[in-house]
NULONU-239794 format. One record per residue (C-alpha): residue in three letters; x negated, z negated, y negated. Coordinates in pm, 1 decimal, always signed. Layout:
<atom ala, <X, Z, Y>>;
...
//
This chain:
<atom met, <-5454.0, -7689.0, +3737.5>>;
<atom gly, <-5307.9, -8022.7, +3841.5>>;
<atom arg, <-5526.7, -8228.4, +3607.9>>;
<atom glu, <-5224.3, -8428.0, +3493.3>>;
<atom lys, <-5180.9, -8553.1, +3851.7>>;
<atom val, <-5526.9, -8710.4, +3855.4>>;
<atom asp, <-5511.4, -8816.2, +3490.0>>;
<atom pro, <-5140.9, -8867.0, +3407.3>>;
<atom leu, <-5031.4, -8780.0, +3055.3>>;
<atom ser, <-4939.6, -9049.9, +2807.4>>;
<atom glu, <-4620.3, -9028.6, +2604.5>>;
<atom glu, <-4829.6, -8919.8, +2305.6>>;
<atom gln, <-4993.0, -8641.9, +2508.6>>;
<atom glu, <-4651.5, -8526.6, +2633.6>>;
<atom ala, <-4524.8, -8512.6, +2273.4>>;
<atom asn, <-4838.3, -8324.7, +2163.2>>;
<atom leu, <-4793.6, -8077.2, +2449.4>>;
<atom gln, <-4438.7, -7997.9, +2338.5>>;
<atom lys, <-4555.6, -7934.4, +1978.5>>;
<atom leu, <-4847.6, -7722.7, +2100.4>>;
<atom leu, <-4625.1, -7512.9, +2326.1>>;
<atom ile, <-4384.4, -7441.3, +2041.1>>;
<atom ala, <-4673.1, -7335.5, +1815.3>>;
<atom val, <-4856.8, -7113.3, +2066.6>>;
<atom asn, <-4534.0, -6955.0, +2188.3>>;
<atom lys, <-4454.6, -6863.6, +1828.1>>;
<atom leu, <-4801.8, -6708.8, +1796.5>>;
<atom arg, <-4749.1, -6520.7, +2123.5>>;
<atom ala, <-4414.4, -6384.8, +2005.0>>;
<atom leu, <-4563.7, -6267.6, +1675.0>>;
<atom tyr, <-4868.7, -6114.9, +1846.3>>;
<atom gly, <-4648.1, -5931.8, +2095.0>>;
<atom lys, <-4918.6, -5885.9, +2358.8>>;
<atom pro, <-5029.9, -6091.3, +2659.8>>;
<atom met, <-5244.8, -6395.4, +2584.1>>;
<atom tyr, <-5455.6, -6559.4, +2853.9>>;
<atom val, <-5528.8, -6933.3, +2840.9>>;
<atom thr, <-5889.3, -7022.0, +2921.9>>;
<atom ser, <-5873.4, -7392.2, +2839.0>>;
<atom gly, <-5590.7, -7635.9, +2781.2>>;
<atom tyr, <-5571.1, -8001.7, +2880.0>>;
<atom arg, <-5908.4, -8158.8, +2944.3>>;
<atom pro, <-5917.7, -8517.0, +3068.7>>;
<atom ala, <-6226.8, -8706.1, +2950.5>>;
<atom ser, <-6408.4, -8649.5, +3281.3>>;
<atom val, <-6360.2, -8272.1, +3264.8>>;
<atom asn, <-6439.1, -8257.8, +2894.1>>;
<atom ala, <-6768.5, -8443.2, +2950.7>>;
<atom lys, <-6868.6, -8212.4, +3238.3>>;
<atom ile, <-6832.0, -7901.0, +3024.2>>;
<atom gly, <-6997.1, -8053.0, +2717.1>>;
<atom gly, <-6679.2, -8072.8, +2508.1>>;
<atom gly, <-6672.3, -8271.7, +2185.9>>;
<atom lys, <-6597.6, -8642.3, +2215.9>>;
<atom lys, <-6300.8, -8602.1, +1981.3>>;
<atom ser, <-6186.7, -8265.1, +2118.6>>;
<atom ala, <-5823.0, -8181.7, +2053.1>>;
<atom his, <-5809.3, -8067.4, +2417.4>>;
<atom leu, <-5823.2, -8434.8, +2521.8>>;
<atom thr, <-5498.3, -8510.5, +2341.5>>;
<atom leu, <-5321.2, -8183.4, +2428.4>>;
<atom glu, <-5342.0, -8062.6, +2070.3>>;
<atom ala, <-5550.6, -7751.1, +2145.0>>;
<atom cys, <-5558.8, -7439.9, +2357.6>>;
<atom asp, <-5814.6, -7162.6, +2400.4>>;
<atom phe, <-5730.9, -6798.8, +2470.1>>;
<atom ala, <-5955.3, -6521.6, +2602.9>>;
<atom asp, <-6036.5, -6278.1, +2322.1>>;
<atom lys, <-6339.4, -6065.7, +2410.3>>;
<atom asp, <-6226.9, -5771.8, +2195.6>>;
<atom arg, <-6138.0, -6001.1, +1900.0>>;
<atom ser, <-5791.3, -5845.4, +1865.8>>;
<atom leu, <-5616.4, -6183.4, +1875.5>>;
<atom thr, <-5867.9, -6336.1, +1636.2>>;
<atom asn, <-5826.0, -6045.6, +1393.8>>;
<atom phe, <-5448.8, -6092.6, +1409.4>>;
<atom cys, <-5475.3, -6459.9, +1310.3>>;
<atom thr, <-5466.6, -6450.2, +934.0>>;
<atom asp, <-5415.6, -6772.3, +740.7>>;
<atom asp, <-5051.2, -6672.1, +690.3>>;
<atom ile, <-4991.2, -6622.3, +1064.3>>;
<atom leu, <-5164.9, -6947.7, +1154.9>>;
<atom glu, <-4968.2, -7136.8, +891.7>>;
<atom glu, <-4639.0, -6985.1, +1009.4>>;
<atom cys, <-4716.1, -7110.5, +1360.2>>;
<atom gly, <-4842.0, -7452.1, +1248.9>>;
<atom leu, <-5189.0, -7386.1, +1388.9>>;
<atom trp, <-5551.5, -7408.0, +1281.3>>;
<atom ala, <-5826.4, -7194.9, +1438.9>>;
<atom glu, <-6189.6, -7272.7, +1507.9>>;
<atom asp, <-6440.0, -7071.8, +1304.6>>;
<atom phe, <-6442.4, -6721.6, +1451.4>>;
<atom arg, <-6822.4, -6704.9, +1423.0>>;
<atom ile, <-6850.6, -6994.2, +1669.4>>;
<atom ala, <-6571.8, -6897.9, +1908.7>>;
<atom thr, <-6704.8, -6549.7, +1978.3>>;
<atom thr, <-6518.8, -6452.5, +2297.4>>;
<atom trp, <-6219.0, -6680.1, +2271.9>>;
<atom leu, <-5970.0, -6808.9, +2018.0>>;
<atom his, <-5938.4, -7186.5, +1985.0>>;
<atom val, <-5617.8, -7298.3, +1815.2>>;
<atom gln, <-5493.1, -7648.3, +1757.9>>;
<atom ile, <-5203.3, -7834.6, +1602.0>>;
<atom arg, <-5423.3, -8118.4, +1470.2>>;
<atom glu, <-5523.6, -8062.1, +1108.9>>;
<atom pro, <-5903.8, -8053.9, +1087.4>>;
<atom lys, <-6116.9, -8225.3, +826.6>>;
<atom ser, <-6332.3, -7918.2, +752.0>>;
<atom arg, <-6250.0, -7563.4, +643.3>>;
<atom val, <-6434.7, -7233.4, +637.6>>;
<atom ser, <-6492.4, -7124.7, +279.5>>;
<atom gly, <-6211.4, -6902.5, +158.8>>;
<atom arg, <-5984.2, -6984.7, +454.2>>;
<atom thr, <-5711.3, -7247.4, +467.5>>;
<atom arg, <-5643.5, -7243.7, +841.9>>;
<atom val, <-5990.6, -7182.6, +989.1>>;
<atom phe, <-6224.1, -7477.3, +1040.7>>;
<atom ile, <-6578.7, -7562.1, +1139.2>>;
<atom pro, <-6584.4, -7799.7, +1439.0>>;
//
């Protein structure tokens, strides 16, 4: 989308992007079906316009959202799969038509899940 041209990435963001790409590509390989990104890097100006959280992992290139209207990707993402990929997922009851995954370990967890968190 060219956002990095207007808001160049820092070295930390570049490093985060490399880690995120490794993790989501592992998930994609395990899932074995197409996955469509709906949100990736969000500079602060974009994040504010869409009402994103002030500490969103999208700001630091530690998160990615995928379209998931039929919930097939979400249903695939067990704790074991997420752990194997080095990812955490936003509570599936909140992200109802997409899957938000991130490489940043969250502070909260959904009861009974180790890799699903409440934002």
